[in-house]
BAFI-492027 format. One record per residue (C-alpha): x, y, z; residue in one letter. Coordinates in Angstrom, 1 decimal. Layout:
% residues N
SITE      X      Y      Z rest
SITE      X      Y      Z    A
...
This chain:
% residues 271
SITE      X      Y      Z rest
SITE   -2.4  -14.6    6.1    M
SITE   -1.5  -11.6    8.3    L
SITE   -2.2  -11.8   12.1    H
SITE   -1.9   -8.6   14.1    V
SITE   -2.2   -9.3   17.9    E
SITE   -2.4   -6.7   20.6    G
SITE   -0.2   -4.3   18.6    L
SITE    0.7   -1.0   20.3    S
SITE    3.2    1.8   19.8    R
SITE    4.0    4.6   22.2    R
SITE    6.0    7.8   21.5    F
SITE    6.8    9.1   24.9    G
SITE    3.5    9.5   26.7    N
SITE    1.5    9.4   23.5    H
SITE    0.1    6.1   22.4    R
SITE   -0.2    6.2   18.6    A
SITE   -1.6    2.7   18.3    V
SITE   -3.3    0.9   21.1    A
SITE   -4.0   -2.8   21.3    D
SITE   -4.7   -3.4   17.6    A
SITE   -5.8   -6.9   16.7    S
SITE   -7.1   -8.3   13.4    F
SITE   -6.5  -10.9   10.7    V
SITE   -6.1  -10.1    7.0    V
SITE   -6.8  -12.9    4.5    E
SITE   -4.6  -13.4    1.5    R
SITE   -5.8  -11.6   -1.6    G
SITE   -8.0   -9.1    0.2    S
SITE   -8.1   -5.3   -0.4    F
SITE   -8.3   -3.7    3.0    V
SITE   -8.8    0.0    3.5    G
SITE   -7.6    1.6    6.8    V
SITE   -9.7    4.7    7.4    I
SITE   -9.8    7.4   10.0    G
SITE   -8.9   11.1   10.6    P
SITE   -5.3   12.4   10.7    S
SITE   -3.5   11.3   13.8    G
SITE   -5.6    8.2   14.2    A
SITE   -2.6    5.9   14.0    G
SITE   -3.1    4.6   10.4    K
SITE    0.5    5.3    9.2    S
SITE    2.1    4.0   12.4    T
SITE    0.1    0.8   12.0    L
SITE    1.3    0.1    8.5    L
SITE    4.9    1.1    9.3    R
SITE    4.8   -1.3   12.2    M
SITE    3.7   -4.1    9.9    I
SITE    6.6   -3.3    7.6    N
SITE    8.8   -3.0   10.6    R
SITE    9.9    0.6    9.7    L
SITE    8.6    1.3   13.2    V
SITE    9.1   -1.2   16.0    D
SITE    6.0   -2.1   18.1    P
SITE    6.1   -1.2   21.8    S
SITE    3.9   -4.3   22.5    E
SITE    2.1   -7.0   20.6    G
SITE    3.0   -9.4   17.7    R
SITE    2.8   -9.5   13.9    I
SITE    2.7  -12.9   12.2    R
SITE    2.6  -13.6    8.5    F
SITE    2.1  -17.2    7.2    A
SITE    3.1  -18.5   10.6    G
SITE    6.3  -16.4   10.8    E
SITE    6.8  -14.0   13.8    D
SITE    7.6  -10.7   12.0    V
SITE    8.2   -8.9   15.2    T
SITE   11.2  -11.2   15.9    A
SITE   13.0  -10.6   12.6    L
SITE   16.3   -8.8   12.3    S
SITE   19.2   -8.4    9.8    G
SITE   18.8  -10.3    6.6    A
SITE   15.5  -11.9    7.6    E
SITE   14.0   -8.4    8.2    L
SITE   15.2   -7.3    4.8    R
SITE   13.6  -10.3    3.2    R
SITE   10.3   -9.4    5.1    W
SITE   10.4   -5.9    3.7    R
SITE   10.7   -7.3    0.2    R
SITE    7.6   -9.5    0.9    R
SITE    5.7   -6.5    2.4    A
SITE    6.3   -3.7    0.0    A
SITE    5.6   -0.1    1.1    M
SITE    4.1    2.7   -1.1    I
SITE    4.4    6.2    0.4    F
SITE    2.5    9.4    0.0    Q
SITE    5.7   11.2   -1.0    Q
SITE    6.5    8.6   -3.7    F
SITE   10.1    8.2   -2.4    N
SITE   11.7    8.2   -5.9    L
SITE   15.2    9.4   -6.7    V
SITE   14.4   12.5   -8.9    G
SITE   17.7   12.7  -10.7    R
SITE   17.5    9.0  -11.9    L
SITE   15.4    7.8  -14.8    D
SITE   12.1    6.0  -14.3    V
SITE   13.5    2.6  -15.3    L
SITE   16.3    2.8  -12.7    T
SITE   13.8    3.8  -10.0    N
SITE   11.7    0.8  -10.7    V
SITE   14.8   -1.5  -10.8    L
SITE   15.5   -0.4   -7.2    M
SITE   12.7   -2.8   -6.3    G
SITE   15.0   -5.6   -7.5    R
SITE   17.9   -4.6   -5.2    V
SITE   17.4   -7.6   -2.9    A
SITE   17.7  -10.1   -5.9    T
SITE   21.1   -8.9   -7.3    V
SITE   24.6   -8.5   -5.9    P
SITE   25.2   -5.1   -4.3    A
SITE   28.0   -4.2   -6.8    W
SITE   25.7   -4.6   -9.8    R
SITE   23.0   -2.3   -8.4    S
SITE   25.6    0.3   -7.2    L
SITE   27.2    0.3  -10.7    A
SITE   23.9    0.3  -12.5    G
SITE   24.7   -3.0  -14.2    L
SITE   21.3   -4.5  -13.9    W
SITE   20.7   -8.0  -15.4    P
SITE   18.7   -7.9  -18.6    E
SITE   16.0  -10.1  -17.1    D
SITE   15.5   -7.5  -14.4    D
SITE   15.2   -4.8  -17.0    K
SITE   12.5   -6.8  -18.8    V
SITE   10.6   -7.3  -15.5    I
SITE   10.8   -3.5  -14.8    A
SITE    9.6   -2.5  -18.2    L
SITE    6.8   -5.0  -18.0    A
SITE    5.7   -3.4  -14.7    A
SITE    5.7    0.0  -16.3    L
SITE    3.7   -1.3  -19.2    E
SITE    1.1   -2.5  -16.8    Q
SITE    0.4    1.1  -15.8    F
SITE    0.8    2.6  -19.3    D
SITE    4.0    4.5  -18.5    I
SITE    6.6    2.3  -20.3    A
SITE    7.2    5.3  -22.7    G
SITE    8.5    7.3  -19.7    L
SITE   11.2    4.8  -18.8    A
SITE   14.1    7.1  -20.0    A
SITE   12.8   10.3  -18.3    Q
SITE   14.1   11.6  -15.0    R
SITE   11.6   10.9  -12.3    A
SITE   11.6   14.5  -11.1    E
SITE   10.0   15.6  -14.5    H
SITE    6.9   13.5  -14.0    L
SITE    3.5   14.5  -12.7    S
SITE    2.5   13.4   -9.2    G
SITE    0.2   10.7  -10.7    G
SITE    2.9    9.4  -12.9    Q
SITE    5.4    9.3  -10.0    Q
SITE    3.0    7.3   -7.9    Q
SITE    2.5    4.8  -10.7    R
SITE    6.3    4.5  -10.9    V
SITE    6.4    3.8   -7.1    A
SITE    3.7    1.2   -7.5    I
SITE    5.6   -0.5  -10.4    A
SITE    8.7   -0.5   -8.1    R
SITE    6.7   -2.2   -5.4    A
SITE    5.4   -4.8   -7.9    L
SITE    8.8   -5.8   -9.1    V
SITE    9.7   -6.8   -5.6    Q
SITE    7.3   -9.7   -6.1    E
SITE    5.6   -9.0   -2.8    P
SITE    2.9  -11.0   -1.0    E
SITE    1.6   -7.9    0.7    L
SITE    1.5   -4.2   -0.4    I
SITE    1.1   -1.5    2.3    L
SITE    0.1    1.8    0.8    A
SITE    0.3    4.7    3.1    D
SITE   -2.0    7.5    1.9    E
SITE   -0.9    6.9   -1.7    P
SITE   -3.3    9.4   -3.2    I
SITE   -3.2   12.2   -0.6    A
SITE   -1.4   14.7   -2.8    S
SITE   -3.1   13.8   -6.1    L
SITE   -6.0   15.4   -8.1    D
SITE   -9.2   13.5   -8.7    P
SITE   -8.2   12.1  -12.1    R
SITE   -4.8   10.8  -10.9    N
SITE   -6.5    9.5   -7.7    T
SITE   -8.6    7.2   -9.7    R
SITE   -5.7    6.1  -11.9    V
SITE   -3.6    5.2   -8.9    V
SITE   -6.4    3.4   -7.1    M
SITE   -7.3    1.5  -10.3    D
SITE   -3.6    0.4  -10.4    A
SITE   -3.7   -0.9   -6.9    L
SITE   -7.0   -2.7   -7.5    L
SITE   -5.5   -4.3  -10.7    R
SITE   -2.5   -5.6   -8.7    I
SITE   -4.9   -7.0   -6.1    N
SITE   -7.2   -8.7   -8.6    K
SITE   -4.8   -9.7  -11.3    H
SITE   -1.9  -10.9   -9.2    Y
SITE   -3.8  -11.8   -6.0    G
SITE   -1.5   -9.6   -3.9    I
SITE   -3.0   -8.5   -0.6    T
SITE   -3.3   -4.8   -0.3    V
SITE   -3.7   -2.6    2.8    M
SITE   -4.3    1.0    2.0    C
SITE   -4.6    4.0    4.3    N
SITE   -7.3    6.4    3.0    L
SITE   -9.0    9.5    4.2    H
SITE  -11.9    9.4    1.8    S
SITE  -14.9    7.2    2.6    L
SITE  -16.1    7.5   -1.0    D
SITE  -12.9    5.9   -2.2    L
SITE  -12.8    3.3    0.6    A
SITE  -16.3    2.1   -0.2    R
SITE  -15.6    2.0   -3.9    T
SITE  -12.3    0.1   -3.9    Y
SITE  -12.0   -1.9   -0.7    C
SITE  -13.7   -5.2    0.2    D
SITE  -13.1   -4.6    3.9    R
SITE  -12.5   -1.5    6.1    L
SITE  -10.7   -1.1    9.4    I
SITE  -11.7    2.2   11.1    G
SITE   -9.3    3.9   13.5    M
SITE   -9.8    6.7   16.0    A
SITE   -7.3    7.9   18.6    A
SITE   -5.0    4.9   17.9    G
SITE   -7.7    2.3   18.4    R
SITE   -9.6    0.1   16.0    I
SITE  -13.3    1.1   16.3    V
SITE  -14.7   -0.6   13.2    F
SITE  -13.8   -3.7   11.2    D
SITE  -16.1   -5.0    8.6    G
SITE  -17.5   -4.8    5.0    A
SITE  -17.9   -1.3    3.5    P
SITE  -21.7   -1.7    3.4    E
SITE  -21.7   -2.1    7.2    H
SITE  -20.1    1.3    7.7    L
SITE  -23.1    3.4    8.4    T
SITE  -23.1    7.2    8.6    D
SITE  -23.5    6.9   12.4    A
SITE  -20.3    4.8   12.6    I
SITE  -18.5    7.2   10.3    A
SITE  -19.4   10.1   12.5    R
SITE  -18.1    8.2   15.5    D
SITE  -14.8    7.6   13.7    I
SITE  -14.3   11.1   12.3    Y
SITE  -16.2   13.2   14.8    G
SITE  -17.8   15.0   11.8    L
SITE  -20.9   14.8    9.6    D
SITE  -20.2   12.0    7.1    S
SITE  -20.8   14.4    4.3    E
SITE  -17.8   16.4    5.5    Q
SITE  -15.5   13.4    5.3    I
SITE  -15.3   13.1    1.5    A
SITE  -12.3   14.8   -0.1    D
SITE  -14.1   15.9   -3.2    G
SITE  -13.6   12.6   -5.1    V
SITE  -17.0   11.2   -5.5    H
SITE  -17.6    7.5   -5.5    A
SITE  -17.9    5.8   -8.9    A
SITE  -19.1    2.3   -9.7    P
SITE  -16.5   -0.2   -8.5    R
SITE  -14.0   -0.7  -11.4    P
SITE  -14.4   -3.9  -13.3    R
SITE  -11.4   -5.6  -14.8    L
SITE  -11.5   -7.4  -18.2    P
SITE  -12.8  -10.9  -17.9    A
SITE   -9.5  -12.3  -19.1    A
SITE   -7.6  -10.6  -16.3    A
SITE  -10.0  -11.9  -13.7    L
SITE   -9.7  -15.4  -15.2    G
SITE   -5.9  -15.2  -15.0    E
SITE   -6.1  -14.1  -11.3    A
SITE   -8.5  -17.0  -10.5    A
SITE   -6.2  -19.5  -12.2    A
SITE   -3.1  -18.2  -10.4    A
């Protein structure tokens, strides 16, 4: 369980996040919504500790994340995997090696630097690629992939970290509608099949309502809404975005919430 308590971050005189407090239950899929500059990215980066809070505290399963440093902080970043809008792949390396980077914390440094990955780790990486129908691209250089394929590689890399929490910072912002759905389906499958908690920054209300079971709305650095998607009315959306709610959608219209095969859901329930 993730506890965020009075979290704030200032950059000079600008307060990017102001007094954010909430609790995220294990296994939930939380969408963080709001306009550009609302503080969504800063919030997720503070949880991962890529950005240090100016005030407040982050706790996960009773551990004070804000107090971690050194090896303990590296372990936390393995438990709380980040997925970025820009994919953050090494373009000149093949897809398999990019995914194996998610195993760096589990192998001696000399092995990863020399590219001498254990066979067990290669099997794990290939299995992750298979989950997202891109195992056939394992030998290709990452820079030759489409944006949607690169983001699926980034998600596979996060998955092989064996995280307890995935923090996705605008993972579909640069993708077309088809690849948007492919990537969001991949995140939903991780959430339902493996029971991994997902927090995902999104601009589109259509997508947020379709995929998330809870929404946190931010405006000017503050949390102004926290609840189920069905409780996010058009009036609240206008308050968050300062626009007509019809203007907020990014051209990707809501589809029925994806359903996973019964077998996959059964496995998740049994896990």
